[in-house]
PAKOLTI-791656 format. One record per atom (N, C-alpha, C): residue number from 1; x negated, y negated, z negated. Coordinates in steps of 0.2 Angstrom, whole numbers, plus 5000, padded with zeros to 4 digits. Each point is the difference from the previous one (the first is absolute). Example, Ala and Ser with C-alpha at 12.3 -4.5 7.8 and 13.67 -1.06 7.14 Angstrom:
{resi 1, c1 4934, c2 5028, c3 4961}
{resi 1, c1 5004, c2 4994, c3 5000}
{resi 1, c1 4996, c2 4994, c3 5000}
{resi 2, c1 5002, c2 4995, c3 5004}
{resi 2, c1 4996, c2 4994, c3 4999}
{resi 2, c1 5004, c2 4995, c3 4997}
END
This chain:
{resi 1, c1 5225, c2 5150, c3 4926}
{resi 1, c1 4996, c2 4998, c3 5005}
{resi 1, c1 4994, c2 4996, c3 4997}
{resi 2, c1 4995, c2 5001, c3 5004}
{resi 2, c1 4994, c2 4996, c3 4997}
{resi 2, c1 4999, c2 4994, c3 5004}
{resi 3, c1 4998, c2 4994, c3 4997}
{resi 3, c1 5000, c2 4994, c3 5003}
{resi 3, c1 4992, c2 4999, c3 5001}
{resi 4, c1 4999, c2 4997, c3 5006}
{resi 4, c1 4993, c2 4998, c3 5001}
{resi 4, c1 4999, c2 4992, c3 4998}
{resi 5, c1 4994, c2 4999, c3 4997}
{resi 5, c1 4999, c2 4993, c3 4998}
{resi 5, c1 4996, c2 4997, c3 5006}
{resi 6, c1 5003, c2 4995, c3 5003}
{resi 6, c1 4998, c2 4996, c3 5005}
{resi 6, c1 4999, c2 4993, c3 4999}
{resi 7, c1 4995, c2 4996, c3 5003}
{resi 7, c1 5000, c2 4993, c3 4999}
{resi 7, c1 5005, c2 4997, c3 5004}
{resi 8, c1 5002, c2 4994, c3 4997}
{resi 8, c1 5005, c2 4996, c3 5004}
{resi 8, c1 4998, c2 4999, c3 5007}
{resi 9, c1 5004, c2 4999, c3 5005}
{resi 9, c1 4998, c2 4999, c3 5007}
{resi 9, c1 4996, c2 4994, c3 5001}
{resi 10, c1 5001, c2 4995, c3 4996}
{resi 10, c1 4996, c2 4994, c3 5001}
{resi 10, c1 4993, c2 5001, c3 4998}
{resi 11, c1 4999, c2 5004, c3 4995}
{resi 11, c1 4993, c2 5001, c3 4997}
{resi 11, c1 4996, c2 5005, c3 5004}
{resi 12, c1 5004, c2 5005, c3 5003}
{resi 12, c1 4997, c2 5005, c3 5004}
{resi 12, c1 4997, c2 4998, c3 5006}
{resi 13, c1 5003, c2 4995, c3 5003}
{resi 13, c1 4997, c2 4997, c3 5006}
{resi 13, c1 4993, c2 4996, c3 4999}
{resi 14, c1 4999, c2 4998, c3 4994}
{resi 14, c1 4994, c2 4996, c3 4998}
{resi 14, c1 4994, c2 5005, c3 4999}
{resi 15, c1 5001, c2 5006, c3 4997}
{resi 15, c1 4995, c2 5005, c3 4999}
{resi 15, c1 4998, c2 5003, c3 5006}
{resi 16, c1 4994, c2 4999, c3 5002}
{resi 16, c1 4997, c2 5003, c3 5006}
{resi 16, c1 4994, c2 5005, c3 4998}
{resi 17, c1 5000, c2 5005, c3 5004}
{resi 17, c1 4994, c2 5005, c3 4999}
{resi 17, c1 4994, c2 4997, c3 5004}
{resi 18, c1 4994, c2 5000, c3 4997}
{resi 18, c1 4995, c2 4998, c3 5004}
{resi 18, c1 4999, c2 5004, c3 5006}
{resi 19, c1 4997, c2 4997, c3 5005}
{resi 19, c1 4999, c2 5003, c3 5007}
{resi 19, c1 4995, c2 5005, c3 4999}
{resi 20, c1 5000, c2 5006, c3 5003}
{resi 20, c1 4995, c2 5005, c3 5000}
{resi 20, c1 4993, c2 4998, c3 5002}
{resi 21, c1 5000, c2 4995, c3 5005}
{resi 21, c1 4994, c2 4997, c3 5002}
{resi 21, c1 4996, c2 4997, c3 4994}
{resi 22, c1 5004, c2 4996, c3 4996}
{resi 22, c1 4997, c2 4997, c3 4994}
{resi 22, c1 4997, c2 5005, c3 4996}
{resi 23, c1 5003, c2 5006, c3 4999}
{resi 23, c1 4998, c2 5005, c3 4996}
{resi 23, c1 4993, c2 5003, c3 5003}
{resi 24, c1 5000, c2 5001, c3 5006}
{resi 24, c1 4994, c2 5003, c3 5004}
{resi 24, c1 4995, c2 4994, c3 4999}
{resi 25, c1 5001, c2 4994, c3 5000}
{resi 25, c1 4995, c2 4995, c3 5000}
{resi 25, c1 4997, c2 4999, c3 4993}
{resi 26, c1 5004, c2 5002, c3 4995}
{resi 26, c1 4998, c2 4999, c3 4993}
{resi 26, c1 4994, c2 5006, c3 4998}
{resi 27, c1 5000, c2 5005, c3 5004}
{resi 27, c1 4996, c2 5005, c3 4998}
{resi 27, c1 4992, c2 4998, c3 5002}
{resi 28, c1 4999, c2 4998, c3 5006}
{resi 28, c1 4993, c2 4997, c3 5001}
{resi 28, c1 4998, c2 4994, c3 4996}
{resi 29, c1 5005, c2 4996, c3 4999}
{resi 29, c1 4999, c2 4994, c3 4996}
{resi 29, c1 4998, c2 5002, c3 4993}
{resi 30, c1 5003, c2 5005, c3 4997}
{resi 30, c1 4998, c2 5002, c3 4993}
{resi 30, c1 4993, c2 5004, c3 5000}
{resi 31, c1 4999, c2 5003, c3 5005}
{resi 31, c1 4993, c2 5003, c3 5001}
{resi 31, c1 4995, c2 4995, c3 5000}
{resi 32, c1 5001, c2 4995, c3 5004}
{resi 32, c1 4995, c2 4995, c3 5001}
{resi 32, c1 4999, c2 4996, c3 4993}
{resi 33, c1 5006, c2 4999, c3 4997}
{resi 33, c1 4999, c2 4996, c3 4993}
{resi 33, c1 4996, c2 5005, c3 4995}
{resi 34, c1 5001, c2 5006, c3 5001}
{resi 34, c1 4996, c2 5005, c3 4995}
{resi 34, c1 4993, c2 4999, c3 5002}
{resi 35, c1 4998, c2 5001, c3 5006}
{resi 35, c1 4993, c2 4999, c3 5002}
{resi 35, c1 4997, c2 4994, c3 4998}
{resi 36, c1 5004, c2 4994, c3 5001}
{resi 36, c1 4997, c2 4994, c3 4998}
{resi 36, c1 4999, c2 5000, c3 4993}
{resi 37, c1 5004, c2 5002, c3 4996}
{resi 37, c1 5000, c2 5001, c3 4992}
{resi 37, c1 4994, c2 5004, c3 4998}
{resi 38, c1 4998, c2 5005, c3 5004}
{resi 38, c1 4995, c2 5005, c3 4999}
{resi 38, c1 4993, c2 4996, c3 5001}
{resi 39, c1 5000, c2 4996, c3 5006}
{resi 39, c1 4995, c2 4996, c3 5002}
{resi 39, c1 4998, c2 4995, c3 4995}
{resi 40, c1 5005, c2 4997, c3 4997}
{resi 40, c1 4999, c2 4995, c3 4995}
{resi 40, c1 4997, c2 5003, c3 4994}
{resi 41, c1 5003, c2 5006, c3 4998}
{resi 41, c1 4998, c2 5003, c3 4994}
{resi 41, c1 4992, c2 5002, c3 5000}
{resi 42, c1 4998, c2 5003, c3 5006}
{resi 42, c1 4994, c2 5002, c3 5001}
{resi 42, c1 4995, c2 4994, c3 5000}
{resi 43, c1 5002, c2 4994, c3 5003}
{resi 43, c1 4996, c2 4994, c3 5000}
{resi 43, c1 4998, c2 4997, c3 4993}
{resi 44, c1 5004, c2 5002, c3 4995}
{resi 44, c1 4999, c2 4998, c3 4993}
{resi 44, c1 4995, c2 5005, c3 4997}
{resi 45, c1 4998, c2 5005, c3 5003}
{resi 45, c1 4996, c2 5005, c3 4996}
{resi 45, c1 4993, c2 4999, c3 5002}
{resi 46, c1 4996, c2 5001, c3 4994}
{resi 46, c1 4992, c2 5000, c3 5001}
{resi 46, c1 4998, c2 5007, c3 4998}
{resi 47, c1 4995, c2 5002, c3 5003}
{resi 47, c1 4997, c2 5007, c3 4999}
{resi 47, c1 5003, c2 5005, c3 5005}
{resi 48, c1 4998, c2 5006, c3 4999}
{resi 48, c1 5002, c2 5005, c3 5004}
{resi 48, c1 5008, c2 5002, c3 4999}
{resi 49, c1 5004, c2 4999, c3 5006}
{resi 49, c1 5007, c2 5001, c3 4999}
{resi 49, c1 5002, c2 5007, c3 4999}
{resi 50, c1 5004, c2 5001, c3 4995}
{resi 50, c1 5002, c2 5007, c3 4998}
{resi 50, c1 4996, c2 5003, c3 4994}
{resi 51, c1 4996, c2 4996, c3 4997}
{resi 51, c1 4996, c2 5003, c3 4995}
{resi 51, c1 5002, c2 4996, c3 4993}
{resi 52, c1 4997, c2 5002, c3 4995}
{resi 52, c1 5002, c2 4997, c3 4993}
{resi 52, c1 4996, c2 4994, c3 5000}
{resi 53, c1 4995, c2 4999, c3 5004}
{resi 53, c1 4995, c2 4994, c3 4999}
{resi 53, c1 5003, c2 4994, c3 5003}
{resi 54, c1 5006, c2 5001, c3 5004}
{resi 54, c1 5003, c2 4994, c3 5003}
{resi 54, c1 5003, c2 4995, c3 4996}
{resi 55, c1 4998, c2 4993, c3 5001}
{resi 55, c1 5003, c2 4995, c3 4996}
{resi 55, c1 5004, c2 4996, c3 5005}
{resi 56, c1 5005, c2 4996, c3 4997}
{resi 56, c1 5004, c2 4995, c3 5003}
{resi 56, c1 4999, c2 4993, c3 4999}
{resi 57, c1 4999, c2 4996, c3 5005}
{resi 57, c1 4998, c2 4993, c3 4998}
{resi 57, c1 5001, c2 4996, c3 5007}
{resi 58, c1 5000, c2 4994, c3 4999}
{resi 58, c1 5001, c2 4995, c3 5006}
{resi 58, c1 4993, c2 4998, c3 5003}
{resi 59, c1 4995, c2 5004, c3 4998}
{resi 59, c1 4993, c2 4998, c3 5001}
{resi 59, c1 4999, c2 5001, c3 5008}
{resi 60, c1 5003, c2 5005, c3 5003}
{resi 60, c1 4999, c2 5000, c3 5008}
{resi 60, c1 5003, c2 4994, c3 5003}
{resi 61, c1 5005, c2 4997, c3 4998}
{resi 61, c1 5003, c2 4994, c3 5003}
{resi 61, c1 4995, c2 4994, c3 4998}
{resi 62, c1 4998, c2 5000, c3 4994}
{resi 62, c1 4995, c2 4995, c3 4998}
{resi 62, c1 4994, c2 5000, c3 5004}
{resi 63, c1 4997, c2 5006, c3 5002}
{resi 63, c1 4994, c2 5000, c3 5004}
{resi 63, c1 5002, c2 4998, c3 5007}
{resi 64, c1 5005, c2 5002, c3 5003}
{resi 64, c1 5002, c2 4998, c3 5007}
{resi 64, c1 5001, c2 4992, c3 5000}
{resi 65, c1 5005, c2 4998, c3 4996}
{resi 65, c1 5001, c2 4993, c3 5000}
{resi 65, c1 4995, c2 4995, c3 4998}
{resi 66, c1 4995, c2 5003, c3 4996}
{resi 66, c1 4994, c2 4996, c3 4998}
{resi 66, c1 4995, c2 4999, c3 5006}
{resi 67, c1 5000, c2 5004, c3 5005}
{resi 67, c1 4996, c2 4999, c3 5005}
{resi 67, c1 5002, c2 4995, c3 5005}
{resi 68, c1 4995, c2 4995, c3 5001}
{resi 68, c1 5002, c2 4994, c3 5005}
{resi 68, c1 5002, c2 5002, c3 5007}
{resi 69, c1 4997, c2 5006, c3 5002}
{resi 69, c1 5000, c2 5002, c3 5007}
{resi 69, c1 5008, c2 5002, c3 5001}
{resi 70, c1 5003, c2 5002, c3 4995}
{resi 70, c1 5007, c2 5002, c3 5001}
{resi 70, c1 5005, c2 4994, c3 5002}
{resi 71, c1 4998, c2 4994, c3 4997}
{resi 71, c1 5004, c2 4994, c3 5002}
{resi 71, c1 4998, c2 4998, c3 5007}
{resi 72, c1 4994, c2 5001, c3 5003}
{resi 72, c1 4999, c2 4999, c3 5007}
{resi 72, c1 5004, c2 5005, c3 5004}
{resi 73, c1 5000, c2 5006, c3 4998}
{resi 73, c1 5004, c2 5005, c3 5004}
{resi 73, c1 5008, c2 4998, c3 5000}
{resi 74, c1 5002, c2 4997, c3 4994}
{resi 74, c1 5007, c2 4998, c3 5000}
{resi 74, c1 5001, c2 4994, c3 5005}
{resi 75, c1 4995, c2 4995, c3 5000}
{resi 75, c1 5001, c2 4994, c3 5004}
{resi 75, c1 5000, c2 5003, c3 5008}
{resi 76, c1 4995, c2 5004, c3 5001}
{resi 76, c1 4999, c2 5003, c3 5007}
{resi 76, c1 5007, c2 5003, c3 5002}
{resi 77, c1 5002, c2 5004, c3 4996}
{resi 77, c1 5007, c2 5004, c3 5001}
{resi 77, c1 5005, c2 4995, c3 5001}
{resi 78, c1 5001, c2 4995, c3 4996}
{resi 78, c1 5005, c2 4995, c3 5001}
{resi 78, c1 5000, c2 4996, c3 5007}
{resi 79, c1 4994, c2 4998, c3 5001}
{resi 79, c1 4998, c2 4997, c3 5007}
{resi 79, c1 5002, c2 5004, c3 5005}
{resi 80, c1 4998, c2 5006, c3 5000}
{resi 80, c1 5002, c2 5005, c3 5006}
{resi 80, c1 5007, c2 5001, c3 5000}
{resi 81, c1 5004, c2 5001, c3 4994}
{resi 81, c1 5007, c2 5001, c3 5001}
{resi 81, c1 5004, c2 4994, c3 5002}
{resi 82, c1 4998, c2 4994, c3 4998}
{resi 82, c1 5004, c2 4995, c3 5002}
{resi 82, c1 4998, c2 4998, c3 5007}
{resi 83, c1 4994, c2 5001, c3 5002}
{resi 83, c1 4999, c2 4998, c3 5007}
{resi 83, c1 5003, c2 5005, c3 5005}
{resi 84, c1 5001, c2 5007, c3 4998}
{resi 84, c1 5003, c2 5005, c3 5004}
{resi 84, c1 5007, c2 4998, c3 5000}
{resi 85, c1 5004, c2 4998, c3 4995}
{resi 85, c1 5007, c2 4999, c3 5000}
{resi 85, c1 5001, c2 4993, c3 5004}
{resi 86, c1 4996, c2 4995, c3 4999}
{resi 86, c1 5000, c2 4994, c3 5004}
{resi 86, c1 5000, c2 5002, c3 5008}
{resi 87, c1 4995, c2 5003, c3 5002}
{resi 87, c1 4999, c2 5001, c3 5007}
{resi 87, c1 5006, c2 5005, c3 5003}
{resi 88, c1 5002, c2 5005, c3 4996}
{resi 88, c1 5005, c2 5004, c3 5002}
{resi 88, c1 5007, c2 4997, c3 5001}
{resi 89, c1 5001, c2 4995, c3 4995}
{resi 89, c1 5006, c2 4996, c3 5001}
{resi 89, c1 4999, c2 4995, c3 5005}
{resi 90, c1 4994, c2 4997, c3 5001}
{resi 90, c1 4999, c2 4995, c3 5006}
{resi 90, c1 5002, c2 5004, c3 5007}
{resi 91, c1 4998, c2 5006, c3 5000}
{resi 91, c1 5001, c2 5003, c3 5007}
{resi 91, c1 5007, c2 5004, c3 5000}
{resi 92, c1 5002, c2 5003, c3 4994}
{resi 92, c1 5006, c2 5004, c3 5000}
{resi 92, c1 5007, c2 4996, c3 5000}
{resi 93, c1 5000, c2 4995, c3 4996}
{resi 93, c1 5006, c2 4996, c3 5000}
{resi 93, c1 5002, c2 4997, c3 5006}
{resi 94, c1 4996, c2 4997, c3 5004}
{resi 94, c1 5002, c2 4997, c3 5007}
{resi 94, c1 5002, c2 5006, c3 5004}
{resi 95, c1 4997, c2 5006, c3 5000}
{resi 95, c1 5002, c2 5005, c3 5004}
{resi 95, c1 5007, c2 5003, c3 4998}
{resi 96, c1 5001, c2 5001, c3 4994}
{resi 96, c1 5006, c2 5002, c3 4997}
{resi 96, c1 5006, c2 4995, c3 5002}
{resi 97, c1 4998, c2 4994, c3 4999}
{resi 97, c1 5006, c2 4995, c3 5002}
{resi 97, c1 5001, c2 5000, c3 5007}
{resi 98, c1 4995, c2 5000, c3 5004}
{resi 98, c1 5001, c2 5001, c3 5008}
{resi 98, c1 5005, c2 5006, c3 5002}
{resi 99, c1 4998, c2 5005, c3 4997}
{resi 99, c1 5004, c2 5007, c3 5002}
{resi 99, c1 5007, c2 5000, c3 4997}
{resi 100, c1 5001, c2 4997, c3 4994}
{resi 100, c1 5006, c2 5000, c3 4997}
{resi 100, c1 5005, c2 4995, c3 5002}
{resi 101, c1 4997, c2 4994, c3 5001}
{resi 101, c1 5005, c2 4994, c3 5000}
{resi 101, c1 5000, c2 4997, c3 5008}
{resi 102, c1 4996, c2 5003, c3 5004}
{resi 102, c1 5000, c2 4997, c3 5007}
{resi 102, c1 5002, c2 5006, c3 5005}
{resi 103, c1 5000, c2 4998, c3 5006}
{resi 103, c1 5001, c2 5005, c3 5005}
{resi 103, c1 4994, c2 5001, c3 5004}
{resi 104, c1 4995, c2 5000, c3 4997}
{resi 104, c1 4993, c2 5001, c3 5003}
{resi 104, c1 5000, c2 5007, c3 5004}
{resi 105, c1 4997, c2 5000, c3 5006}
{resi 105, c1 5000, c2 5006, c3 5004}
{resi 105, c1 4995, c2 5005, c3 4997}
{resi 106, c1 5001, c2 5006, c3 5000}
{resi 106, c1 4995, c2 5005, c3 4998}
{resi 106, c1 5001, c2 5002, c3 4992}
{resi 107, c1 5006, c2 4999, c3 4997}
{resi 107, c1 5001, c2 5001, c3 4993}
{resi 107, c1 4998, c2 5008, c3 4999}
{resi 108, c1 5002, c2 5004, c3 5004}
{resi 108, c1 4999, c2 5007, c3 4999}
{resi 108, c1 4992, c2 5001, c3 5000}
{resi 109, c1 4996, c2 4997, c3 5004}
{resi 109, c1 4993, c2 5001, c3 4999}
{resi 109, c1 4997, c2 4997, c3 4994}
{resi 110, c1 5003, c2 4995, c3 4998}
{resi 110, c1 4998, c2 4997, c3 4993}
{resi 110, c1 5001, c2 5004, c3 4995}
{resi 111, c1 5007, c2 5003, c3 4999}
{resi 111, c1 5002, c2 5005, c3 4995}
{resi 111, c1 4995, c2 5006, c3 5000}
{resi 112, c1 4999, c2 5002, c3 5006}
{resi 112, c1 4995, c2 5006, c3 5001}
{resi 112, c1 4993, c2 4999, c3 4997}
{resi 113, c1 4997, c2 4994, c3 5002}
{resi 113, c1 4994, c2 4999, c3 4998}
{resi 113, c1 5000, c2 4999, c3 4992}
{resi 114, c1 5005, c2 4996, c3 4997}
{resi 114, c1 5000, c2 4999, c3 4993}
{resi 114, c1 5001, c2 5007, c3 4996}
{resi 115, c1 5004, c2 5005, c3 5003}
{resi 115, c1 5001, c2 5006, c3 4997}
{resi 115, c1 4993, c2 5004, c3 5000}
{resi 116, c1 4997, c2 5000, c3 5006}
{resi 116, c1 4994, c2 5004, c3 5001}
{resi 116, c1 4995, c2 4998, c3 4994}
{resi 117, c1 4999, c2 4994, c3 4998}
{resi 117, c1 4996, c2 4998, c3 4995}
{resi 117, c1 5001, c2 5003, c3 4993}
{resi 118, c1 5006, c2 5002, c3 4999}
{resi 118, c1 5002, c2 5004, c3 4994}
{resi 118, c1 4999, c2 5008, c3 5001}
{resi 119, c1 5000, c2 5002, c3 5006}
{resi 119, c1 5000, c2 5007, c3 5001}
{resi 119, c1 4993, c2 5003, c3 5001}
{resi 120, c1 4995, c2 4996, c3 5002}
{resi 120, c1 4994, c2 5002, c3 5002}
{resi 120, c1 4996, c2 5001, c3 4993}
{resi 121, c1 4997, c2 5005, c3 4998}
{resi 121, c1 4996, c2 5001, c3 4994}
{resi 121, c1 4994, c2 4996, c3 5000}
{resi 122, c1 4998, c2 4998, c3 4994}
{resi 122, c1 4995, c2 4995, c3 4999}
{resi 122, c1 4993, c2 5003, c3 5003}
{resi 123, c1 4999, c2 5006, c3 5000}
{resi 123, c1 4994, c2 5003, c3 5002}
{resi 123, c1 4999, c2 4999, c3 5008}
{resi 124, c1 5006, c2 5000, c3 5003}
{resi 124, c1 4999, c2 4999, c3 5008}
{resi 124, c1 4999, c2 4993, c3 5001}
{resi 125, c1 5002, c2 4995, c3 4996}
{resi 125, c1 4999, c2 4993, c3 5001}
{resi 125, c1 4993, c2 4999, c3 4998}
{resi 126, c1 4997, c2 5003, c3 4995}
{resi 126, c1 4993, c2 4999, c3 4998}
{resi 126, c1 4995, c2 5003, c3 5006}
{resi 127, c1 5002, c2 5006, c3 5003}
{resi 127, c1 4997, c2 5002, c3 5005}
{resi 127, c1 5000, c2 4996, c3 5006}
{resi 128, c1 5006, c2 4997, c3 5002}
{resi 128, c1 5000, c2 4995, c3 5005}
{resi 128, c1 4996, c2 4994, c3 4999}
{resi 129, c1 4999, c2 4997, c3 4994}
{resi 129, c1 4996, c2 4995, c3 4999}
{resi 129, c1 4993, c2 5002, c3 5001}
{resi 130, c1 4998, c2 5006, c3 4998}
{resi 130, c1 4993, c2 5002, c3 5001}
{resi 130, c1 4998, c2 5001, c3 5007}
{resi 131, c1 5005, c2 5002, c3 5004}
{resi 131, c1 4998, c2 5001, c3 5007}
{resi 131, c1 5000, c2 4993, c3 5003}
{resi 132, c1 5003, c2 4995, c3 4998}
{resi 132, c1 5000, c2 4993, c3 5003}
{resi 132, c1 4994, c2 4997, c3 4997}
{resi 133, c1 4999, c2 5000, c3 4994}
{resi 133, c1 4995, c2 4995, c3 4997}
{resi 133, c1 4994, c2 5003, c3 4996}
{resi 134, c1 4999, c2 5006, c3 5001}
{resi 134, c1 4994, c2 5003, c3 4996}
{resi 134, c1 4993, c2 4998, c3 5004}
{resi 135, c1 4995, c2 4998, c3 4996}
{resi 135, c1 4994, c2 4998, c3 5003}
{resi 135, c1 4997, c2 5004, c3 5005}
{resi 136, c1 5000, c2 5007, c3 4999}
{resi 136, c1 4997, c2 5004, c3 5005}
{resi 136, c1 5005, c2 5003, c3 5005}
{resi 137, c1 5006, c2 5002, c3 4999}
{resi 137, c1 5004, c2 5003, c3 5005}
{resi 137, c1 5006, c2 4996, c3 5002}
{resi 138, c1 5001, c2 4994, c3 4996}
{resi 138, c1 5006, c2 4996, c3 5002}
{resi 138, c1 5000, c2 4997, c3 5007}
{resi 139, c1 5005, c2 5001, c3 5004}
{resi 139, c1 4999, c2 4997, c3 5007}
{resi 139, c1 5000, c2 4993, c3 5000}
{resi 140, c1 5003, c2 4996, c3 4996}
{resi 140, c1 5000, c2 4993, c3 5000}
{resi 140, c1 4993, c2 4998, c3 4998}
{resi 141, c1 4997, c2 5003, c3 4996}
{resi 141, c1 4993, c2 4998, c3 4998}
{resi 141, c1 4995, c2 5002, c3 5006}
{resi 142, c1 5001, c2 5005, c3 5003}
{resi 142, c1 4996, c2 5002, c3 5006}
{resi 142, c1 5001, c2 4995, c3 5005}
{resi 143, c1 5006, c2 4998, c3 5001}
{resi 143, c1 5002, c2 4995, c3 5006}
{resi 143, c1 4996, c2 4994, c3 4998}
{resi 144, c1 5000, c2 4997, c3 4994}
{resi 144, c1 4997, c2 4994, c3 4998}
{resi 144, c1 4993, c2 5001, c3 5000}
{resi 145, c1 4997, c2 5006, c3 4999}
{resi 145, c1 4993, c2 5001, c3 5001}
{resi 145, c1 4998, c2 4999, c3 5007}
{resi 146, c1 5004, c2 5003, c3 5004}
{resi 146, c1 4998, c2 5000, c3 5008}
{resi 146, c1 5001, c2 4992, c3 5002}
{resi 147, c1 5005, c2 4997, c3 4998}
{resi 147, c1 5002, c2 4993, c3 5003}
{resi 147, c1 4995, c2 4995, c3 4997}
{resi 148, c1 4998, c2 5000, c3 4994}
{resi 148, c1 4996, c2 4995, c3 4997}
{resi 148, c1 4993, c2 5002, c3 4999}
{resi 149, c1 4998, c2 5006, c3 5002}
{resi 149, c1 4993, c2 5002, c3 4999}
{resi 149, c1 4998, c2 5001, c3 4993}
{resi 150, c1 5005, c2 5002, c3 4996}
{resi 150, c1 4998, c2 5001, c3 4993}
{resi 150, c1 4997, c2 5007, c3 4998}
{resi 151, c1 4998, c2 5000, c3 4994}
{resi 151, c1 4998, c2 5007, c3 4998}
{resi 151, c1 5005, c2 5003, c3 4996}
{resi 152, c1 5000, c2 5007, c3 4999}
{resi 152, c1 5006, c2 5003, c3 4996}
{resi 152, c1 4999, c2 4998, c3 4993}
{resi 153, c1 4994, c2 4998, c3 4998}
{resi 153, c1 4999, c2 4999, c3 4993}
{resi 153, c1 5002, c2 4993, c3 4998}
{resi 154, c1 5002, c2 4996, c3 5005}
{resi 154, c1 5003, c2 4993, c3 4999}
{resi 154, c1 5007, c2 5000, c3 4996}
{resi 155, c1 5003, c2 5005, c3 5000}
{resi 155, c1 5007, c2 5001, c3 4997}
{resi 155, c1 5000, c2 5002, c3 4993}
{resi 156, c1 5002, c2 4995, c3 4996}
{resi 156, c1 5002, c2 5001, c3 4993}
{resi 156, c1 4995, c2 5005, c3 4996}
{resi 157, c1 4994, c2 4998, c3 4998}
{resi 157, c1 4995, c2 5005, c3 4997}
{resi 157, c1 5003, c2 5002, c3 4993}
{resi 158, c1 5005, c2 4996, c3 4997}
{resi 158, c1 5002, c2 5002, c3 4994}
{resi 158, c1 5004, c2 5007, c3 5000}
{resi 159, c1 5003, c2 5002, c3 5006}
{resi 159, c1 5004, c2 5006, c3 5000}
{resi 159, c1 4996, c2 5006, c3 4998}
{resi 160, c1 4993, c2 5000, c3 5000}
{resi 160, c1 4996, c2 5005, c3 4997}
{resi 160, c1 5001, c2 5001, c3 4993}
{resi 161, c1 5001, c2 4994, c3 4996}
{resi 161, c1 5001, c2 5000, c3 4993}
{resi 161, c1 5007, c2 5002, c3 4998}
{resi 162, c1 5005, c2 5000, c3 5005}
{resi 162, c1 5007, c2 5002, c3 4998}
{resi 162, c1 5001, c2 5007, c3 5001}
{resi 163, c1 5003, c2 5004, c3 4995}
{resi 163, c1 5001, c2 5007, c3 5000}
{resi 163, c1 5007, c2 5001, c3 5000}
{resi 164, c1 5002, c2 5005, c3 5004}
{resi 164, c1 5007, c2 5002, c3 5000}
{resi 164, c1 5002, c2 5004, c3 4994}
{resi 165, c1 5007, c2 5001, c3 4999}
{resi 165, c1 5002, c2 5003, c3 4994}
{resi 165, c1 4998, c2 5007, c3 5000}
{resi 166, c1 4999, c2 5004, c3 5006}
{resi 166, c1 4998, c2 5006, c3 5000}
{resi 166, c1 4992, c2 5001, c3 4998}
{resi 167, c1 4996, c2 4995, c3 5002}
{resi 167, c1 4993, c2 5000, c3 4998}
{resi 167, c1 5000, c2 4998, c3 4993}
{resi 168, c1 5004, c2 4996, c3 4997}
{resi 168, c1 5000, c2 4999, c3 4993}
{resi 168, c1 5001, c2 5006, c3 4996}
{resi 169, c1 5005, c2 5004, c3 5002}
{resi 169, c1 5001, c2 5006, c3 4996}
{resi 169, c1 4995, c2 5005, c3 5001}
{resi 170, c1 4997, c2 5000, c3 5006}
{resi 170, c1 4994, c2 5005, c3 5001}
{resi 170, c1 4994, c2 4998, c3 4995}
{resi 171, c1 4999, c2 4993, c3 5000}
{resi 171, c1 4994, c2 4998, c3 4996}
{resi 171, c1 5002, c2 5001, c3 4992}
{resi 172, c1 5006, c2 4999, c3 4998}
{resi 172, c1 5002, c2 5001, c3 4993}
{resi 172, c1 5000, c2 5007, c3 4999}
{resi 173, c1 5002, c2 5004, c3 5004}
{resi 173, c1 4999, c2 5008, c3 4999}
{resi 173, c1 4993, c2 5002, c3 4999}
{resi 174, c1 4996, c2 4997, c3 5004}
{resi 174, c1 4993, c2 5002, c3 4999}
{resi 174, c1 4996, c2 4997, c3 4995}
{resi 175, c1 5003, c2 4996, c3 4996}
{resi 175, c1 4997, c2 4996, c3 4994}
{resi 175, c1 4996, c2 4994, c3 5002}
{resi 176, c1 5001, c2 4998, c3 5006}
{resi 176, c1 4996, c2 4994, c3 5002}
{resi 176, c1 5003, c2 4994, c3 4998}
{resi 177, c1 5006, c2 5000, c3 4999}
{resi 177, c1 5003, c2 4994, c3 4997}
{resi 177, c1 5002, c2 5001, c3 4992}
{resi 178, c1 4997, c2 4997, c3 4996}
{resi 178, c1 5001, c2 5001, c3 4993}
{resi 178, c1 5005, c2 4995, c3 4997}
{resi 179, c1 5005, c2 5002, c3 4997}
{resi 179, c1 5005, c2 4996, c3 4997}
{resi 179, c1 4998, c2 4998, c3 4993}
{resi 180, c1 5000, c2 4994, c3 4998}
{resi 180, c1 4998, c2 4999, c3 4993}
{resi 180, c1 5005, c2 4996, c3 4996}
END
């Protein structure tokens, strides 16, 4: 008779196979790590990528971090991020506490409104704000123009200097934005 080698019962209970969901999650994680590694590798290159003339150096990072404008961007980004988190917590924590710890009426409506914020794509939110506050077509601005006798040009003249991501890519593709 052939005997089968088995772990003792006490040890076999401790050895668990990983969840199949973990294995499914490791695939995109590995792909993302590979893409980040390629991005970092390309960022170290100078010259035309894929040719023999390419050199590797930290010069790209020295150029970026040597520019004082980058530090202004970092500060602006940090101020924006911290203020966003502050105001989100200022509004969200009391609402979450009220819905979870009290018997406030309308909990289902609050849950629905909170979930809708996650389900609505960002493009629809942007379109909504455009319809509300656009200098020319925003109904709130048109109402303010009629109410106070303002001109349509009285609203945020800097908006003309702000470009959207789509406009940025169109300008970049047309060679109107030069990266140095």
